[in-house]
N, C-alpha and C positions, 0 to 999 in steps of 0.2 A: 504494500500500500504506500503510494507516494506521499500522502499526507503524514503518515506515521514516520516515514523516513525523514521527511522535512523537519518534523518535530525533534526527532533524535539528533539530527544535525545541528539545529539551533540550540538545543540544550547543551550539546558538546561545546559549541562555539561560545556560549554564554559562560560556561564553566572555565574554559581555558583562556579566553580573551574577553573578559567582561567589558562591555562598552555600551554606549547608548544605542548604537546600531544593532548590536547582538541582542540587547534586551527587547528592542522593538521587533526584531526578527522573530524572537521567541513568542512575543504577544501574537503576531500574525499567524504563526504556526499553531499556537494553542487555539486561536479562533477557528482556523481551518479544520481543526479536529473537534470542534464543539466543546472544548474545555473552557467554558466561559468563566467559571469561578477563578481558575488559575490565571487565565488571561487578564482578568480584572486586577488580581493581586500583582501580577508582573507589570501591568501598565501604571498602577497607582504612583510609584516613585517617579516615573517619567513625567506623568501628568502634573505632579506637584512641583517638579523641577522646571517645567516649561508648560504652564497651563493654557497658553494661547496657541500652541502648535496645532495646526489644522489636522495633521495626520493623527495625532493623539486624541483629539476631540472626536474625530470620525471613528477611530477604533473604540473609544469609550461608548459612543452611541450604539455601535454595532454589538458591543458586549452586553449593554443593557437590553437591547432587542433580543439578543440570543438567550438572555435569561427571562424572556417573556415580559419584559418591562418596557414595552413600546412607548407608553405614555410619557415616562420620564425621558426616554431617548428623544422623543419628538419635542418635548418641552426644552430640553437642553440645546437641541439643534436650532430651534426657532430663536432662542436667546442668542446663540452664536451668530446666526444669520442677521440679527438686528445689528450686531457689531461689525460683521463682514458681509454686507449685502451683496447678493449675487455670487458669492464664492461657490465655485462649481462643485468641489468635493462635498461641501456641507449640503448643498442643494440636492445633489444626486443621492446622497445618503438619506436625507430627510424624505425624499420622494420614495425611495426604496422601502423605508420603514413605515411610511404612511400606507403604502401599497400592502405590505405584510400585515398591517393592523386593520386591513379591510376598509381603509379610508381613501379609496381610489379617486373620488372627485377632488379631494384636497391635493393629492399627488398630481393629478392632471393640471389643476390650476397653477401649481408651482412650476411644473415642467413647461407649460405653455409660456409662462413668463420668462423662464430661462431660455427657451428657444428663441426669444426675441434678442437676448443678449448673445447667444451662441448659435446662430443659424447654420454654422458650418460643422456642427458636432454630430457625427453619425450616431454615436452611442446615446446621445440625448434623444434623438428622433426615434431610435429603437425602443428606448424605455418609455417614451411618450406614447408610442403606438400600443405597447403592452397595457399601460395604465388606461388609455382611452377605451381599449377593449373591455377592461374590467368595469369601467365607468359607464359602459353601454353607449359610447359615442362612436358609432360606426363610421360616420363621415370623418371624425377626428383620426380614427385608425387609418383610413385610406390616405388622408392627407399627410400624416406623419410618416407612413410607410413610403409614400412617394418621395418625400424629402430625403429619407434615409437612402432609398435606391439611387436618387440623383447624385447624392454625395459619394456613393460607392461606385458610381459610373454605370449602373445597371439601368440604362434609359428605357429599354423595353418594359422592364418590370415597373418602373416608375409610371410609364404611360398607362399601363394596365390599371394601376391603382387610381390614377386620375380619372380614367374612364369608368371604373366601378363607382367612383365618388359622384360622378355627374348626376345620375338620377336622385341621389340623396340631397342635392342642393335645391330641388324644386321648391319654389315658394320662399327661398331664402336668397334675396338679391345679393347681399354682401358676400355670402359664401360662394355663390355662383360666379360673381365677378372675380373673386380671389382665385377660384378654380380655373376660370378661362384664362386668367393672367398667367398662371403656372403652366397651363397647356401651351400657351404661346411661348413662354420662356423655354420650355422643353424643346419646342420645334426650332427655336433660334439656336439652342445649344446643339441640336442635331445638325443643323445647316452649317454651323461653325466647324464642327468636327469633321464634316464631309470635305471641307476645304483642305484639311491636313493630309 
């Protein structure tokens, strides 16, 4: 088992060459093995030493969620996002934990906001499509998947998603306008690529 090997490796590293990096590596390995209690104990001194480090805050939130304490994790991440608005690691972690807590509409709202800040991030569009599926927003799923495929260069797949989305925009002028704009953008992109 790779995860167990990783854990053994980091424990060895931490014992022989104790450092901040090896401590954090051990935290990550413990989390990967669902050893939440030990991960929390290992993270505590790092967090008290450097309480504003984003990586440690994200790990702490994931540990809380791993211990089925999603509401505390969500509260802490929201507090951190008030201090670091738009921080991607905090935002993506919060969206993930909201999703796990069965709060897909809140996760969707968060990711839609983030997509305006980071329109070029395929991982964000991928997670947004997942969340919108859970929130029951089929049009949102189609649009997010199209963006994801465009960024990955899968233009045929993107076009399919936009075509699937078209009937879903009936009676919604704003969405239909946005969709026809994206179809036009996609066509322009294809024409440009043909010139190369």
